C-alpha positions in Angstrom: 27.7 -1.6 16.2 26.5 -2.1 12.7 24.3 0.7 11.4 21.1 0.1 9.6 21.0 0.8 5.9 18.7 3.7 6.2 18.6 7.1 4.2 18.1 10.7 5.6 14.5 11.4 6.3 12.6 13.9 4.1 9.8 15.7 5.5 7.6 18.5 4.1 6.2 20.6 7.0 2.4 21.4 6.9 1.1 18.9 4.3 3.3 16.0 5.0 5.6 14.1 2.5 3.0 11.7 1.2 0.8 14.7 -0.1 3.7 15.9 -2.3 3.9 12.4 -4.0 0.1 12.2 -3.9 -0.5 15.4 -5.9 2.2 14.7 -8.4 1.0 11.1 -8.7 -2.7 12.1 -9.4 -1.8 14.5 -12.2 0.5 11.8 -13.8 -2.4 9.2 -13.6 -4.9 11.4 -15.3 -2.4 12.2 -18.1 -1.1 8.6 -18.5 -4.5 6.8 -18.4 -5.9 9.3 -20.9 -3.1 8.7 -23.2 -3.3 4.9 -22.9 -7.2 5.0 -23.4 -6.9 7.4 -26.2 -4.3 5.1 -28.1 -7.1 2.4 -28.2 -9.6 4.9 -29.0 -7.6 6.0 -32.1 -7.3 2.4 -33.1 -11.0 1.6 -32.8 -12.1 4.8 -34.7 -9.4 4.5 -37.4 -10.5 0.8 -38.0 -13.9 2.0 -38.4 -12.7 4.7 -40.9 -10.7 2.1 -42.8 -13.4 -0.6 -43.1 -16.3 2.0 -44.0 -14.3 4.3 -46.1 -15.0 7.2 -43.7 -11.8 9.4 -43.9 -13.5 12.3 -42.1 -13.0 10.5 -38.8 -9.2 10.9 -39.3 -9.7 14.7 -38.8 -10.9 13.9 -35.1 -7.9 11.5 -34.5 -5.5 14.3 -35.7 -7.2 16.9 -33.4 -7.2 14.5 -30.4 -3.7 13.4 -31.2 -2.3 17.2 -31.2 -4.3 17.7 -27.9 -2.7 14.5 -26.4 0.7 15.7 -27.2 0.4 18.6 -25.1 -1.9 17.4 -22.3 -0.7 13.9 -21.8 2.9 13.7 -23.1 4.2 17.0 -22.0 2.5 16.9 -18.6 3.2 13.2 -18.3 7.0 13.8 -19.1 7.1 16.4 -16.4 5.2 14.7 -13.7 6.9 11.3 -14.3 10.3 12.5 -13.2 8.5 14.4 -10.5 7.2 11.2 -9.1 10.7 9.5 -9.2 12.3 12.4 -7.3 9.4 12.7 -4.6 9.4 8.9 -3.9 13.2 8.5 -4.1 13.6 11.1 -1.3 10.5 10.2 0.7 10.7 6.3 0.5 14.2 5.4 -0.7 14.1 1.9 0.6 10.7 1.2 -1.0 12.0 2.5 -4.4 15.1 0.3 -3.9 13.1 -2.7 -3.2 11.1 -2.2 -6.5 14.3 -1.5 -8.6 16.1 -4.6 -7.1 13.3 -6.9 -8.0 12.1 -5.3 -11.3 15.0 -3.6 -12.9 14.7 -5.6 -16.2 10.9 -5.2 -16.2 11.4 -1.5 -15.8 13.9 -1.6 -18.7 11.4 -3.4 -20.8 8.7 -0.7 -19.9 11.0 2.0 -21.1 11.4 0.3 -24.4 7.7 0.2 -24.9 7.3 3.7 -23.6 9.9 4.8 -26.3 7.8 3.2 -29.0 4.8 4.9 -27.5 6.2 8.3 -27.6 7.6 7.9 -31.3 4.3 6.3 -32.1 2.1 9.2 -31.2 4.3 11.6 -33.1 4.4 9.4 -36.1 0.6 8.8 -35.9 -0.2 12.5 -36.0 2.4 13.4 -38.5 1.6 10.6 -41.1 -2.1 11.2 -41.3 -2.6 11.6 -45.1 1.0 11.0 -45.9 1.0 7.2 -46.0 -1.6 4.8 -47.2 -4.5 4.1 -44.9 -3.5 0.4 -44.2 0.1 1.3 -43.3 -1.2 4.0 -40.9 -3.8 1.6 -39.3 -1.0 -0.7 -38.5 1.0 2.0 -37.0 -1.9 3.1 -34.8 -2.5 -0.4 -33.5 1.2 -0.7 -32.7 1.0 2.5 -30.8 -2.0 1.2 -28.9 -0.5 -2.1 -28.0 2.9 -0.5 -26.9 1.1 2.0 -24.8 -1.1 -0.7 -22.8 2.0 -2.8 -22.4 3.5 0.0 -20.5 0.6 -0.1 -18.2 0.7 -3.9 -17.9 4.4 -3.7 -16.8 3.9 -0.8 -14.4 0.9 -2.3 -12.8 2.8 -5.6 -12.2 5.3 -3.5 -10.3 2.7 -1.5 -8.4 0.8 -4.8 -7.4 4.1 -5.8 -5.7 3.6 -2.8 -3.3 0.4 -4.5 -2.1 2.5 -7.9 -1.9 4.5 -10.3 -3.9 2.7 -12.5 -6.4 3.5 -15.7 -4.5 4.9 -16.3 -0.9 7.6 -18.3 -2.7 9.2 -15.0 -3.5 10.5 -14.6 0.0 12.7 -17.7 -0.5 13.5 -17.5 -4.3 13.7 -13.8 -4.8 12.6 -14.3 -8.4 10.9 -11.5 -10.3 8.4 -14.0 -11.7 7.3 -14.9 -8.1 7.1 -11.3 -7.3 5.3 -9.9 -10.5 2.2 -12.3 -11.2 -0.5 -12.1 -8.7 -4.3 -12.0 -8.7 -4.0 -8.4 -7.4 -1.9 -7.6 -10.4 -4.5 -8.7 -13.0 -7.4 -7.2 -11.0 -5.7 -3.8 -10.8 -4.8 -4.0 -14.5 -8.6 -4.6 -15.2 -9.6 -1.6 -13.0 -7.1 0.6 -14.7 -8.0 -0.6 -18.1 -11.7 0.5 -17.6 -10.4 3.8 -16.0 -8.2 4.5 -19.1 -11.2 4.2 -21.6 -13.3 6.4 -19.1 -10.7 9.1 -19.1 -10.1 8.9 -22.8 -13.8 9.4 -23.4 -14.2 12.3 -21.0 -11.2 14.2 -22.5 -12.3 13.2 -26.1 -15.6 15.0 -25.6 -13.7 18.1 -25.0 -11.9 17.8 -28.4 -15.1 16.5 -30.1 -16.9 19.7 -28.9 -14.7 21.7 -31.1 -15.5 19.9 -34.3 -17.1 22.1 -36.9 -18.8 19.3 -38.8 -22.2 18.6 -37.1 -22.7 15.2 -38.4 -19.1 14.2 -37.6 -19.4 15.7 -34.1 -22.7 13.7 -33.3 -21.1 10.5 -34.6 -17.9 11.0 -32.6 -19.7 12.1 -29.5 -21.9 9.0 -29.3 -19.0 6.7 -30.0 -17.0 8.2 -27.1 -20.0 8.0 -24.8 -20.6 4.3 -25.5 -16.9 3.5 -25.0 -16.8 5.5 -21.9 -19.9 3.8 -20.4 -18.6 0.3 -21.3 -15.2 1.1 -19.7 -16.9 2.5 -16.5 -19.0 -0.8 -16.3 -15.9 -2.9 -16.8 -14.0 -0.8 -14.2 -16.9 -1.4 -11.7 -16.9 -5.2 -12.2 -13.1 -5.4 -11.9 -13.1 -3.5 -8.7 -15.2 -6.3 -7.1 -12.6 -8.6 -8.2 -9.8 -6.3 -6.9 -11.3 -6.2 -3.5 -11.1 -10.0 -3.3 -7.5 -10.0 -4.0 -6.6 -7.7 -1.0 -4.8 -8.9 2.2 -6.5 -8.9 5.6 -4.9 -5.6 6.7 -6.1 -3.8 3.6 -9.7 -5.2 4.1 -9.7 -4.0 7.7 -8.4 -0.5 6.7 -10.9 -0.3 3.7 -13.8 -1.2 6.0 -13.1 0.9 9.0 -11.2 3.9 7.7 -11.4 4.4 4.0 -14.9 3.3 2.8 -16.6 5.6 5.5 -14.4 8.5 4.4 -14.7 8.0 0.5 -17.5 5.6 -0.4 -20.2 8.5 -0.7 -17.9 10.7 -2.7 -16.8 7.9 -5.3 -20.3 6.9 -5.7 -21.4 10.5 -6.5 -18.6 10.8 -9.1 -19.5 7.6 -10.7 -23.2 8.6 -10.9 -22.3 12.1 -12.4 -19.9 10.5 -14.8 -22.5 8.0 -16.0 -25.1 10.7 -16.3 -22.8 12.9 -18.2 -21.9 10.1 -20.8 -25.7 9.2 -21.1 -26.5 12.8 -21.8 -23.7 12.9 -24.3 -25.1 9.9 -26.2 -28.7 11.3 -26.1 -27.8 15.0 -26.8 -24.7 15.0 -28.7 -25.4 18.6 -30.0 -25.5 19.9 -26.4 -22.0 18.8 -25.6 -20.3 22.1 -25.2 -16.6 22.7 -24.6 -17.1 24.6 -21.2 -19.3 21.8 -20.0 -16.9 19.2 -21.0 -14.1 20.8 -19.5 -15.9 21.2 -16.2 -16.9 17.6 -16.0 -13.4 16.5 -16.8 -11.9 18.5 -14.1 -14.7 17.1 -11.8 -13.8 13.5 -12.8 -10.2 14.0 -12.4 -10.0 15.7 -9.2 -13.1 14.3 -7.3 -12.6 10.8 -8.7 -9.0 10.1 -9.3 -7.6 11.6 -6.2 -9.7 9.7 -3.6 -9.2 6.4 -5.8 -5.5 6.8 -5.8 -5.5 7.8 -2.0 -7.4 4.7 -1.2 -5.2 2.4 -3.2 -2.0 3.8 -1.6 -3.7 3.6 1.8 -4.7 0.0 1.6 -1.2 -1.4 1.4 -0.3 0.0 4.9 1.6 -0.7 7.0 3.8 -1.6 4.2 5.4 0.3 1.3 6.6 -2.8 -0.7 6.5 -6.5 -0.9 5.0 -6.8 2.7 8.5 -6.6 4.1 9.3 -2.8 3.9 7.3 -0.9 6.4 6.1 2.5 5.4 8.7 4.1 7.8 11.6 2.2 5.7 12.2 -0.4 8.5 12.6 -4.0 7.3 9.8 -5.9 8.8 10.7 -9.6 8.1 13.6 -11.7 6.7 13.8 -12.3 2.9 16.3 -15.0 2.3 15.8 -14.9 -1.3 17.3 -11.3 -1.3 19.6 -11.8 1.7 17.5 -9.2 3.7 17.3 -9.4 7.4 14.4 -7.9 9.5 15.3 -4.8 11.5 12.6 -4.4 14.2 14.2 -6.5 16.8 17.5 -4.8 16.5 15.9 -1.4 16.9 14.0 -2.8 19.9 17.4 -3.9 21.5 19.7 -1.2 20.4 17.5 1.8 19.7 16.9 3.6 16.5 18.7 6.6 17.4 22.0 4.5 17.8 21.4 2.5 14.6 20.3 5.2 12.2 23.4 6.5 10.3 22.2 10.0 9.8 21.3 10.7 13.3 23.4 13.5 14.8 25.9 12.3 17.5 24.4 14.7 20.1 21.0 12.9 19.8 22.2 9.2 20.0 22.0 9.5 23.7 19.0 10.9 25.1 19.2 13.3 28.1 17.3 16.3 29.7 19.0 18.7 27.3 17.8 17.0 24.1 14.7 14.8 25.0 12.3 17.0 23.0 14.5 17.2 19.9 15.2 13.5 20.0 11.6 12.9 20.2 10.7 15.0 17.2 13.3 13.1 15.2 12.1 9.8 16.1 8.6 11.0 15.1 9.8 12.2 11.8 11.8 8.8 11.1 9.0 6.6 12.4 5.8 8.2 11.7 6.1 11.2 9.2 5.9 8.8 6.0 2.3 8.3 6.9 1.4 11.3 9.2 1.9 15.0 9.4 3.3 16.3 12.6 1.5 19.8 12.8 -1.9 20.1 14.2 -4.6 20.4 11.7 -2.5 19.3 8.8 -4.3 17.4 6.2 -2.3 14.1 6.2 -3.5 12.2 9.2 -1.8 14.6 11.7 -0.6 13.1 14.9 -2.1 15.5 17.1 -5.7 14.7 15.9 -4.8 11.0 15.9 -4.1 11.2 19.6 -7.1 13.5 20.1 -4.7 16.2 21.3 -3.8 14.1 24.4 -1.1 15.8 26.6 -0.7 13.0 29.1 2.8 11.6 28.4 2.0 8.4 30.4 -1.0 7.7 28.4 0.8 8.1 25.1 3.7 6.0 26.4 1.4 3.3 27.2 0.2 3.3 23.6 3.6 3.2 22.3 4.5 0.3 24.9 1.3 -1.7 23.9 -0.5 -1.9 20.5 2.4 -0.1 18.8 5.2 -2.3 20.2 3.6 -5.4 19.6 2.0 -4.7 16.2 -1.6 -5.4 17.0 -3.1 -2.8 14.8 -3.3 -4.3 11.2 -2.6 -1.1 9.4 0.2 0.3 11.6 3.8 -1.0 11.6 5.3 -2.5 14.6 7.4 0.1 16.2 9.3 -1.5 19.1 11.7 1.2 20.8 13.7 1.1 24.0 12.3 2.7 26.9 14.3 5.9 26.7 13.1 6.4 23.1 9.6 5.7 24.0 9.7 8.3 26.7 11.4 10.9 24.3 8.8 10.3 21.7 5.9 10.4 24.1 7.3 13.7 25.4 7.4 15.2 21.9 3.9 14.0 21.1 2.5 15.5 24.3 4.2 18.8 23.6 3.1 18.7 19.9 -0.6 17.8 20.9 -0.6 21.0 23.3 -0.1 23.3 20.4 3.1 24.8 21.6 5.9 25.9 19.3 7.9 22.8 19.3 10.7 24.3 17.1 11.2 27.3 19.6 11.2 25.0 22.5 13.9 22.9 21.0 15.9 25.8 20.3 15.6 26.9 23.9 16.5 23.4 24.9 19.6 23.5 23.0 20.7 27.1 23.6 19.0 28.2 26.9 21.7 30.7 27.8 21.5 32.5 24.3 17.8 32.8 24.7 18.1 34.2 28.3 20.4 36.8 27.1 18.1 37.7 24.2 15.3 38.3 26.6 17.6 40.6 28.7 
């Protein structure tokens, strides 16, 4: 029997695997969007300094550039590989699908990223050491290279929502995968966000300027750019919603907006008020206040926005052909890929998965609970935590702590087997695996110590002797 091309399952107890990726990803998004927005901020301010002969503006650029080197490029350089590690072990087939489609796009992104990193160092170091016109060209080159990295990465990220054209399934062409309305809508949202983040962070740097007149001038400029970026982001968000597939709209309407809409609206309101206040009262922009508002926007704004974006592509992780649980959902002739749902339904996941221990490939009374736990980890843990009360859509709460195995099995044989829920993958298991999974979920929902029960299931005589 041919095994599936699956990888070992990576699961973080307590918080769930996706939270690890999410925490690292949010930190990286804040750092990266700030750096891209700041690059254009530098270009705009330096252009003004050059045309109006206001060299004092370069002092702010130098201060902001030094801050950026530590905040964005050091933190970004740490969290970037952290994202690669976490997504590679948590969603290896999803990452593989992206790489196999966009290897040359990613290579091009690294070229522009190299230009960006060299550019920011050169920009800061060469202030006052080369003529103004040459330095202005360097700054604009840095800005364009920085934004191009965002353009290429967003094209890849939009493929996670779906390919640009349905022809991609037949052709496998990167151009059919890359260009989509969702790609350009998401690019617009992120472009607006980068100006907002650069403005909010820039206010921290501006608050430290000693020249009162320069501080007022810079603060008002940052506030205007931030407000314009926020307005553009809001308008592009409306366009972005119109590019979403049906399953994303359903999830957005019934699960995500009820949870996050009020919080996001509050963040936008606070951000707008802060920027208006900064423009009206530039002398009152203190460092402590600017730091507090930055942390608020970064945590309360970026975290739910990124979580919503990641959640809306469910049940897929890439291309609308790889489920979040790594199972291939459909044929992709252009890539020579075959769907796996029907094979799993026929032969069973425990027999087809290459990393299942031999003792669990056949279910019996001595391993039913352990086999059910393994099935839950392989099929469910990419989107759900298994422990009661865990923050990542934990399964006990999703099942309302139900302990009736027949009731749980009926759900597994019904909506889940036939894929009738738009944001859940189609999980079609043979009867013995359905019973094992239902047994595990019922025990887990009861709040009992599953690991101890599994140990007792595997070594009943050893535990009995221990009690004696």
